[in-house]
N, C-alpha and C positions, 0 to 999 in steps of 0.2 A: 648771702651767698651769691645771688644774682648780680649784685653790685660789684662784687669782687671779680666775678667772671667777666663782666662787661668792661672792666678796666685792665684785665690781665694782659691783653695784647699790647696795650699802650705802655705798660710798666716794664716790659722787657728791655727797652733802651735804657731806662733809668738804672736797672740792675747793672748793665754793662758799663755805664758811665761811673757808677759808684765803684765798681771793681777797678776801672781804669785809674780813678783818682788814688785809690789805695796803693796800686802798684807803682804809679808814677812818684808817689811819696817815698818809695824805696827802690830807686832805679838801679841798684847795683846787682852783683852776682848772688843768685840764690837767696832772695829776700827771706829773712828769718820768719818762720811761721806762716808764710803766705804762699808757699809753693803750690798749694792746692787751690788757691783762689781763682786764677784765670779760668781753669777748666770748669770749676764749680759755677762761676758766674755765667759762663757760656751755657752750661747745662740748665741752669735755672731760667735763663732767657729762652731756651728752647721749650722748657716746660710751660712757661707763661704764654709763648706763642701758640702752643698746642691748646692751652685752655682758652685762648682767644678764638681759636677755630671752633671749639665746642660752643662757646657763646654765640658765635656767628650762626652756627647750625640751629641753635635753640631760639635765639632772640632776634636774629637779623643783624644788619650793619649797625655800627656804633660810630657816632661823630662827637668830637671834642673840639671846641674853639678855645685856643689859648689867647687869641687876640682878635678883636672884632674890627670892622671897618674895611676900607679898600685894601689895606695891607694885612688882611686877616691871616692868622697862623692857625690852620685847621688840620686836625688829624682825623683820618677815616679808616675804620677797620671793616672792610668788605671782602667779597670773594677774591678780588685781585690782591689787595694788600695782605690779606690773611695768608694766601698762597705764597707770596713772595717773602713775608715775614718768617713763615715756617721754614722756607727754603734757606734763607740767609741764616737763621738761627741754627739750623742743622749743620750747614756747611761751617759756620763759625765754631760750633762745638767740636766738630771733627778736627778742624785746623788747630784750635787751641789745645785739644788733647794731644795732637801730634807735636805741637810746639813745646809741650812740657818736657819731653825728653830730648827733642831736637836742639833746644836752646839751653839745655842744662849746662851750667858752668860758664856761660858767656859773661863777659865783664859787665854788660849792661842789660842783663836778663830781665830785671824788673821793668826797666823802661820799655823794652820790647813788648812785654805782655800788656803793659798799660796802653801803649799806642794801638796794639791790636784790638784790645777791648773797646777803646774809644772809637776806632774806625768801624767796628761792628755796630756799635751803638748808633753812630751817625748814619750808617747804611739802613738800619732798621727804621730810623726816623724818616729817611728818604722814602722807604717803601710805604709808609703810612701817611705821607704828606698828602693833603687834599687841597692845597692852595699853592699858587705860584710863588709867593714870598717864602714859604717854608721849604718848597723844593729848592729854591736858589740857595738858601742858608745851608740846607743839608748837603747839597752838592759841594759848596765851598768847604764845609767842615770835612767832608770825606777827602777832598783833594789835599787840604793842609795836613791831615793826619797821615795820608798815604805817602806824601812826599817825605815825611820824616822817616817812615819805614823804609823807603827806597834808599835813604841816606844812612841806614843803620851802620854800614861800613864806609864812613866818609873818607877814609884814606884811599879808597879805590877810585881811580879816575873815571872808570867806566860807570860806576855807580853815580858819581856826581853828574856825568853827562846825561845819564838816563833820567835822573831826577829833574834836571833842568828842562829836558824836552817834555817830560810828563807835565811839569807845572805850566809850561808854555801852552801846550795843547789843552790840558784839562781846564785851566782857568780861562783860556780863550773861550771854551765852551760855556763856562760860568758867565762870562761877559755877554755872550750872545743870548743866553737864556735870560739874564737879568734885563737886557734891553728889550727882548721880546715880551717879557712879563710886564715891564713898565708900559709898553705900547698897548698891550691888552687891557691893563688896568685903567689907563687913561681913556681907552676907547669905550669900554663897557662899564667902568666904574666898580669893578670887582676883580679879585684875583682868585676867587673860589672856583675850583675846577668844575663842580657840578653846575654852577651858574653859567660858566663859559661854554659848557657842553650844550646847554639849552640855547644860548645865543648862536651857536654854530649851526643850528637847525634852520636859521633864516639866511638872508643874503648878507654876506660879510663885506664890510667896507675894505678899501684898499689898505688901510693901516693894519687891519687884522691879518690880511694875507702876508704883509711884510713881517708881522710878528710871528706868524706860523713858519715862515721861511727861516727866521732866526732860531726857532725851537728845533727845526730839522737840522740846522747847522750845528747847534749845540749837541744834539744826539749823535750826529756824524763824528764830531770831534771826540766825544767821550767814548765812542766805540772803536776808536783807532782805525777810522776808515781811510782808504786810499785818498790822497797821498801822504797823510800825516800819521801813518801807522808805525813809524820807526821806533817810537818810544816803547811800544809794547813788546818788541822783540829784544829789548835790552834790559828788562827788569830782573833778569836772572842773577844780577849782581847782588840783589837783596836775598835774605834767607828764603829757603824753599817755602815755608808757610806763607810768606808774603806773596810769592808768585802764585801759590794755590788760591789764596783769598782773592787776589786781583783777577786772575783769569777765570775763576769759577764763580765769582760774585760781583765784584765792583765793575768790571767791564760791561756787565749786563745792564748797568744803570741807564745808559743811553737808550737802550731798547725799552726799558720800563718807562722812561720819560715819554716816549712816543705812545706807548700803550695807555698811559694815564691821560694823555691829551689826544686820544684817538679821534674823538668827535671833532676837535678843531682841525687836526691834520687831515682827516678825510674830507673836510669841507673845502679843501684846496687841492684841485687836480694837479697844479704845479708842484705842490709839496710831495704828493704821491709819486709823480713821475720822477722827481729828483731822487727820492728814496730808491726807486727801482734801479735807476742808472748807477747811483753811488754804491748801492748794496751789491748789485750784480757784478760791477767791475771789481769791487773789493773782494768778493767771494772768489771770483775766478783768479785774480792776481795772487791772493793769499794761498789758495789751493795749489797753484802751480809752483810757487816758491817753496811751499812746504815739502813738496816731493824731492827737492834738491838738497835738503838739509841733512847733515850727518849727525849733529848733536841732538839728543832726544828732547831736551827742554826747549831748544830753539825751534825744533820741528813742531812742538806743542804750541809755542807762541804763534807761529805762522798759522797753525790750525785755528787758533782763536781768532786771528784776523779774518780768515775765511769764514768762520762760523758767524762772526758778528756781521759780516757783509751779507750773508745769507739771511740773517734775521732782519736786517734793514730791508732787504728785498721782500720778505714776507710782509713787513709793515707797509711797504709801498704798494703791494698787491691788495691791501685791505684784509689780509688774513690774520687778524689780531689774535684770535685764540690760538692759532698755530704758532705765532711768534712767541706767545707766552709759554706754550708747551716747549718750544725750542730753548727758551731760556732755562727752564727747569732741567731738561735733559742734558743740555751742554754744561750746566753748573755741576751736576752730579758726576758726569763723565770726566770733566776737566779737573775737578778736585782730586778724584781718585788717580787720574793720570799723573799729575804733578807729585802727589805725595808718594806714589809708588814708582816713580821714575827710576830711582836707584835700584830697586829690586828687579825692575823690568830689564835693565841693562845686564844685571847678573844672570837673569833667567835666559836671555837670548844668547849670552856668551857661553852658557853651559849646554846649549842645544847642539845636537849633531848637525854638522854642516849639511844643508840640503843638496840634492843632486841638481842636474840641469833643469831649468825652468822651461815649460812648454811655451814657445813663442807663437802666438796666433798670426797667421797671414791675413791679408786684407780681405780675402773671402770669408774667413772665420769671423773677422771683426764685423763685417756687414751682416752676417747671419746672426751674430750675437745681439746686435742692436735691434734687428728685426724681431728676434725672439723675445727680447726683454720688453719691447714696446707692445708686442702681441699679448704677452702675459699680463702686462699692465692694463691694456684695454679690456681684457676678459674680467680682471678683478674690478676695474672701475665700473663696468656694466653690471656685475653682480651686486656691488654696493649701491648702485643707483636704484636697483629694484628693492633693496632692503631698507635703505635709509633716505632715499630721495636723490634727485639729480644733484651733482656737484657743480660749483661755480667754475667758470672758465679759468679763473685764477688758481683755484685748487688743482684742477686738472693739469694746468701748465706747470705748477710747482712740482707735482708728482712726476711729470715727465722729466724734469731736470734731475730729480733724485734717481729715477730709474736709469738714467744715462750712466750714473756711477756704478750701478749694479751690472750694466752691460759689460763693463770692464772685466768683472768676475766671470761672466758667462763666456766671454771671449777666451779666457784661459781654458775653460772646460771644452771649448770647441776646437782647440788647437789640434793639429795632426798628432802630436806626441802625447796628448792628454789621455789618461785612462778613462774608461767608460764611467767609473764611479765618480770621477771629478766632474764629468759632464753632467751627470744627474744632480750632484750636489749644487753646482752653480745654477742650474735651471731652477731648482727648488729655492735657492737663495733669492733669485729674482721674484719668484712667486710670493715668497714670504715677505720680502720687502714691500711689494705692492699692497699686500693684505694688511701689513702692519701700518703702512702710511694712512690708509683710509680708516682703519680702526682707531688709531690715535687721533686722527682729525675729527672723527665723530665724537669721541670722548671729550676732546677739548671744546668742541662746540656746545656739548651738553653742559659742561661745567662752567665755562666762562663766557660762552656766546651770549647769554641774556644780558650780560653786563658790559658788552662791547658793541660798537656799531656793526651793522650787517655788512657783508661783503658788497662793495658797490658794483653796479652794472657797468661793465667796461664800455667805453666809447672808442672813437677812432684812434686817439692817442694811446689809450690803454691796450688796445689790440696790437698796435704796432710795437709797443714795448714788450708785450707778451711774446710775440713772434721773435723779436730780436733776442730776448733773454733765452728762450728755448733753443734757438739756433746757436747762440754763443756757447751755452753749456754743452750742447751736443757736439759742436766742433772741437772744443777743448777735450771732452771725454774721448772723442774719436782719435785725436792726436795723441793723447796719453796712451791709449790702447795700442797704437802703432809704434810707440816710441822704441821698443826693443828692436824693431826692424832697421831703424836708422840711427841707433845710439852710437855706433862705432864710426859714423861719418865725421871727418875732421871739423866740419862746421858745428857739429853738435856739442863738442867739448867746449868751444868758446861760448856758445849760447848758454850752456849749462852754468858756466861760471858767472855770466851776467845775471841769469835768473836767480842763482844762489845768493847773489848780493842784492837782490831786490831791485835790480836795474838802477842801483846807486841812488835811489830817491832818499834813502835815510841819510846818506852823506850830504845831499843837498840841504836837507833840514838841519843837519849839524852846522853847516856853513851859515845858514840863514839866521840861526839863533845864537851863533857863537858857541856851539856845543863843545868844540875842541878846546876853546879857551876856558870854558867852565870846567872841563875835565882836568886841566892843568893847574887851575887855581885851588888853593886850599880852603 
């Protein structure tokens, strides 16, 4: 029984691959006798991932070597991979259950389910990979399968363009990761992540710093970071289950790569600084553009861009446990948001039209920010007494989050706002601060022992912290004041430019010949 439990987590991908092979063998409409198989395979994979979690709690981490030597292929089931495997398996089961009815009657229904199961299996292998060669192979497999899903409607020019850009960016990340892995293997004689983590505790040679930079580049490309974010906003040409799986699961793979190589990345101050700058810029850019979108799924796509940027920022600050928690929370929320997007539109359309919105003036905005920061400081002080002092990075990140709550508080402090609204927004600020520190403490308890400790900030880190806090505060302040100058003629033109993402996506189209790819068959 113990032997079965010890292998249960590793066998989950095999179940999905077997289901994929059976479905691809019958690629047509409503495969006879197999309509139950995709959902059942996903549910069985979820059960096996859950059994693996039980084994982890009982017997500790498990390691399997599929190939030995410098190019070792190693699987590891530990606290991090078990968490991510369970998350992927659960999201996969939900998406496959939804797909059973959503894709019913499609001409290539069997092929779709087969590709979805194969993609899920590859993602599970990625989550359990404990060596660089296996990470590279899993990333390539995910990219190949996902491109086929994006081309499910090949007759649509926009789908072909999106698939072309996805392949360009994703496989560019594969090339960067493969080159970085080759340099690390040549430098240290191993691609095993545990051995590389030990090597990172010493002084790293220049070649290793170059390899770490390539790993960071790969993660940035795979999380649709600024300025190559455009492909992520165009994948809605694929069926909704593909969008849900991509935005709720696959897009997080870049962040998981950083978490898996956290010891290496944290050994390079330049890598951390790059992540802070790339992540912060992407988060601010994606968040601002998201507010200008009228289509719900496009707004969700821009939300994913912003969330991935914020996750990279967390990694750059060395808040690895929080970054992992962010991945879990974002996956659950975004899967639900995409799969329920149609119902949400109907629900909003059925609502009684609201009355005039209370517009806060600059005095109310200043008061709202002061109140939000004051409440945040009180909660931070209380948690410092309960669970110990927090790092400067964690306090700075919480300040950035509380700026978003200050927007709600400003609505409550507007002259036309009722007293009940004022009380509710103040309580929302207090609740957000308490929730942040509570979840942070829980994440540190669960995953903290398996990840590097938060580094002590130096002069560069302090400068980046101040810059990030000021940038997020300025954007939140401008967003809160937007109703006051929304009617100005210059605002209309600016809104159009922002809604189009400052046309960076069009530049990427031109760079890779995306328009020509869309016109070709």
